[in-house]
C-alpha positions, 0 to 999 in steps of 0.5 A, a space after each residue: 558273378 556272386 549274385 548271378 549265381 545266388 539268383 540262379 540257386 534261388 531259381 532252381 531251389 524253387 524249381 525243385 521244391 515245385 517238382 516235390 510238391 507236384 510229386 507229392 500231389 500226383 501220389 496223393 491223387 494216384 492214390 485217391 484214384 486207386 481207392 475209387 478205382 477210377 484209373 487202370 491199376 483197378 481191373 474193369 473187365 465186365 462182369 468181374 469185381 476183382 483186384 489184380 494179383 501177380 500170385 499164380 493160385 487156383 481157387 480151390 473148391 476145397 480150401 474154404 468152409 461151406 455154406 452154413 445151415 441156419 437153423 432155429 430148433 435143436 433136435 430135441 425141439 429146444 429153440 437155440 437162440 430165443 431172438 431167432 423164435 418166430 413166436 408163432 401162436 398155438 393155434 398156428 403151431 398146431 395147424 403145422 403139426 396137424 398137416 404134417 402129420 395128415 400129409 404122413 398119414 395120406 402117404 402111408 395109406 396111399 402108399 399102401 393103396 399102390 402096393 395092393 394094385 388099387 392105384 397106379 403110382 405114388 410118391 410119398 413125402 416121409 421126411 420132407 413134411 417140414 419143407 412144405 408146411 414151413 414154407 408154406 406157412 410163410 407165403 401169401 396164399 396168392 402167391 404162385 406155386 410151382 411144384 416139382 412132384 413132392 410139394 403136397 403138403 404146401 397144397 394141404 396147408 392152402 386147404 386143398 381137400 383130401 377128397 381132390 387128392 384121392 381124386 387125382 391119385 385114382 383119376 376118377 370122375 371127380 379129379 379136375 384132370 379127368 384121369 389124364 395126369 399120372 398120380 400125385 400129378 395135382 394142380 389147382 387155380 383156386 390154390 394157385 398151384 400150377 399143375 405138376 409136370 413129370 419132367 425135371 426143371 420144365 417148371 424153372 424157366 416157367 416160374 421165372 416167366 410168371 415172376 417176371 409177369 409179376 413185376 411187370 404187374 407190380 401186383 406185390 406178389 412172388 412166385 415159388 419155385 420147389 425143385 430136388 437137388 438133382 433137378 439142379 443138374 438139368 440145363 433149365 435149372 441154369 437158364 431159369 437162375 441166370 434169367 431170374 438174376 439179370 431181369 430181376 424178377 420176384 422168385 423164390 427158388 426152394 431146392 429140397 436137397 434130400 440126398 438122393 436123386 432117386 438112386 444117385 447120392 449127391 456125392 455123385 451128382 456134384 463135387 461143389 458145396 451143395 446148390 446153395 454155392 450156385 446162387 452167388 455165382 449168379 447174383 442171387 441171394 442165397 440162404 441154406 437152412 436145416 430143412 428138418 427144422 420147420 421154424 427155420 423153413 419158415 423164417 427163412 422163407 418168410 425173409 426171402 419173400 420179403 426180399 423178392 417182393 421189395 427188391 424184385 430180386 430172386 432168392 435162393 433157399 437150399 433146404 437140408 433134408 433126407 428122403 426117408 421113404 423110396 423115391 417112388 413106389 417104382 423104386 426100392 431104396 434098399 438097393 442103393 442105402 442101408 436100412 440103418 442109415 434110413 433108420 438113423 434119421 428117422 429116429 434123430 432127425 424127423 421133423 414131425 417128432 422135432 415139432 412135436 417135442 417142442 408143443 410138449 415142452 410149451 404145454 400145448 400138446 399131450 399124449 391124450 391129444 396125439 392119440 384122438 388126433 391120430 384116430 381122427 387123422 387116419 378116420 379123415 383119410 380112410 373116409 376120403 380114400 374110400 369115395 374116390 374108389 367108389 367113383 366111376 372113371 371119366 368118360 373115354 369119350 372125353 379123349 375126342 370132345 374135351 380137347 379142342 373147342 371145335 373138334 377137327 374132322 380127322 378127331 371126329 372120325 377117330 371118335 366114331 370109330 371108337 365108339 362103333 368098336 366099343 359098342 360092337 365089343 362092349 362085353 369085353 371093355 369094363 365100361 360100366 366102370 366109367 361114366 356113361 356120356 351120350 
């Protein structure tokens, strides 16, 4: 009897030991599975990288710090961290400065031209010159550019001549668009700059499509798409962000956040942390940069281009800047912002003044060079301005003959009717201002 109880006790002990060992094995296995996300304790919903929680907490937009603003120089033009200095050579930095100031000079003269009734419309780039030149200098000239309407500096950096800027604004015979576009709606195939369209955000899905074509062609180039923070509220912007991420396209979205969408300040456009906060939500690598720091813009664009080219995925740059000028010649910004606000930005954070301070510190620029360049700069713009103003308008006949490859009958009938009308009432029309095209 005692022997039987001993044997039974031994068997039970072994069973209990086996149960304990098995339980420990299961516990260790579960821990390993939990750590690798292989069991259902980890959420596996598509499109989410979350963990479970039993705490009923809403994510509040004001409970986290905003995305930081990357900078290289302080407001006085001093390099903050030597490791961030792009170490551009003197010739490149001087070229940056000269393009920024040439753009500024052209803007002043063309703005006054519109005020005098010599052209119909104009948009200045005051305060945003650093975003143009800093980004353009970091790109390859073969990269395709889709602009919004305030990126003249990008074209200027690539060598678009002053005469062509002027011809386009005057819509004269030298304008490659033959006067069919509004002023400042530039385009140039040889400079890889797609002609600008007035409606906001139309260029954004188009840029993604071009980038996808670049990806398929494996040509080693990227597409850059410029837009303003107001444009980011258009539906096309969201479609472009999503398609660029899901199709993994080499496109660089460059947002110029200048504080105002015409008269609407950013505080009334959205409640989130600017435009940059949207990038991660769409799966896009994102950075926010000081748009008034040309070196910071250069570094950010150069690094973003490397990502798009090597990894075939989009990048979003939000360049924080300020629109010192009116939105356009159709706008009076004093109606919705104070003169003191504009003066404060102009006097303390202007990108041109900041770059000039850096150049003076490097002993690359002085007052004598500044005066000589200002005089030369103004002379170049005024000479180009005078040439454009003297040129004739394109022939009115090209409205009919330069649209279709083969002119259809109904267009031909319209042409013949107008030709007869102009011939009969020629004294009532300024025909001497137009190219004669027999």
